[in-house]
C-alpha positions in Angstrom: 13.3 -22.5 4.7 14.0 -19.8 7.3 14.3 -20.8 11.0 11.2 -20.5 13.1 10.9 -17.3 15.0 10.3 -17.0 18.7 7.3 -15.0 20.1 7.2 -13.8 23.7 6.2 -10.8 25.9 9.1 -8.7 27.1 9.1 -7.3 30.6 7.2 -4.1 31.4 10.5 -2.5 32.4 12.2 -3.3 29.1 9.1 -2.2 27.2 9.1 1.1 29.1 12.8 1.6 28.5 12.5 0.9 24.7 9.5 3.2 24.3 10.8 6.0 26.5 14.2 6.0 24.7 12.5 6.0 21.3 10.1 8.8 22.2 12.9 10.9 23.7 14.9 10.7 20.4 11.8 10.9 18.1 8.9 12.7 19.9 6.8 12.4 16.7 6.5 8.7 17.3 4.6 9.1 20.6 1.3 8.6 18.8 2.3 5.0 18.2 1.8 4.5 22.0 -1.5 6.0 23.3 -0.6 4.8 26.8 2.8 5.1 28.5 2.3 1.8 30.4 3.0 -0.6 27.6 3.7 -4.3 27.4 5.4 -5.1 24.2 5.4 -8.5 22.6 8.5 -9.6 20.6 8.8 -11.7 17.5 12.5 -12.7 17.4 14.2 -14.0 14.2 17.6 -14.7 12.9 19.3 -12.7 10.1 22.8 -12.8 8.6 23.7 -9.9 10.9 22.3 -11.5 14.1 19.1 -11.7 16.1 16.5 -9.0 15.3 13.0 -8.4 16.8 9.7 -7.0 15.6 8.0 -5.4 18.6 4.2 -5.6 18.8 1.9 -3.3 20.7 -1.6 -4.7 21.3 -0.9 -7.3 18.5 0.2 -4.7 15.9 3.8 -4.4 14.7 5.1 -1.0 15.7 8.9 -1.2 16.0 11.8 -3.1 14.6 14.9 -3.7 16.8 17.9 -4.3 14.5 20.8 -6.7 15.4 22.7 -3.6 16.4 20.1 -2.7 19.1 18.8 0.2 17.1 15.0 0.6 17.3 13.1 2.2 14.4 9.3 2.3 13.6 7.9 -0.7 11.6 7.3 0.6 8.1 3.7 -0.6 8.1 3.0 1.3 11.3 3.7 4.6 9.6 0.4 4.4 7.7 -1.6 5.1 10.8 -1.4 8.9 10.9 2.1 9.1 12.5 3.8 12.3 11.4 7.3 11.4 10.3 9.3 13.6 7.9 8.9 12.3 4.4 11.0 11.8 1.3 9.1 11.0 -1.9 10.8 8.9 -4.6 10.0 8.3 -8.2 8.8 4.9 -9.4 12.2 4.0 -10.9 13.7 4.0 -7.4 11.1 1.8 -5.7 12.5 -1.6 -6.6 16.0 -0.7 -5.5 14.8 0.6 -2.1 12.7 -2.5 -1.6 15.9 -4.5 -2.2 17.6 -2.6 0.6 19.4 0.1 -1.3 20.0 3.5 0.2 18.0 6.3 -1.4 20.0 8.3 -4.0 19.5 11.9 -4.7 18.4 11.7 -8.4 15.5 9.4 -7.4 14.0 11.9 -5.0 11.1 14.0 -6.3 10.1 15.8 -3.1 11.2 16.1 0.5 9.8 17.9 3.6 11.5 21.2 3.9 12.4 20.7 7.6 14.5 17.5 7.1 17.9 17.9 8.6 20.9 15.5 8.5 20.4 12.6 10.9 16.6 12.9 11.0 14.4 9.8 11.0 12.5 9.8 7.7 9.9 7.7 5.9 10.5 7.0 2.2 7.3 6.9 0.2 6.5 6.3 -3.5 5.2 9.2 -5.5 2.2 7.3 -7.0 0.5 6.0 -3.9 2.3 7.6 -1.0 2.9 4.1 0.4 5.7 3.8 2.9 8.6 1.9 1.4 11.3 2.3 4.0 12.5 4.0 7.2 15.9 5.5 7.3 18.1 8.4 8.4 18.7 11.5 6.3 22.3 11.8 5.3 22.0 15.4 4.4 19.5 18.3 4.8 16.5 18.8 2.6 18.2 21.5 0.5 20.8 19.0 -0.7 18.7 15.8 -0.9 18.2 15.8 -4.7 21.9 16.1 -5.4 24.0 13.1 -6.7 24.9 10.5 -4.1 23.3 8.9 -1.1 20.6 11.0 0.7 18.9 8.5 3.0 20.4 5.5 4.8 17.8 2.6 4.4 17.4 1.0 7.9 14.2 -1.1 7.4 12.1 -1.5 4.3 8.8 -3.1 3.2 10.3 -6.3 1.8 13.0 -7.1 4.4 13.1 -10.0 6.9 11.1 -8.1 9.5 8.2 -7.6 7.1 8.3 -11.1 5.9 8.2 -12.5 9.4 5.1 -10.3 10.2 3.4 -11.3 6.9 3.9 -15.0 7.8 2.7 -14.4 11.3 -0.5 -12.7 10.3 -1.3 -15.1 7.5 -0.7 -18.3 9.5 
C-alpha cells in the first residue's frame, strides 16, 4: 500500500514564484491561472525518484512538480481549453505511453506544424483526442514521424500523480 500523502497550502510567495516561472517559460499556460494572485495547495507523495507534488488551484489539480523540481501541467488540466501544442498518436501507442514510455516517431499520426525541439507538448490519442501525456518535443514537427524518440514523456495519465489525485477525489 502506498504511503499516505501530505496535503497543505504553500506560501503565497512560493505559489507566485512557481506560477510566474512557469508562465514565463510557457505563456500558453496562463489560462490555467485566471488571477495572478494565487495560493496553491500541494499534495505531496513519495516516488522511487523522490518527493513529488501535485499543485491544486482552487481545488483543481493544475500542475505536477517532479522530484527534479521541474513543473509541468497536470495532464487532466489540459482538457479545459488550454492551448498547448499537440502530438496525436495511434491507438497502438496508447498503452506504452500510459506505462511511461517516450513517444516514438512511427506511432505519431499528426503533429502541430509549429512544434519545435524543446517545446512543451500534450500527447493525445487519435480516437478521442484525450490527453495521455505531457512531455517535451525531442525534434521539430517536420521530423516527428521518423524512427526514434520524438517526445520525452514527463507526466502521463496513469502515473503516480494521477493515481494520488484519483484517490483524493474519490475518498
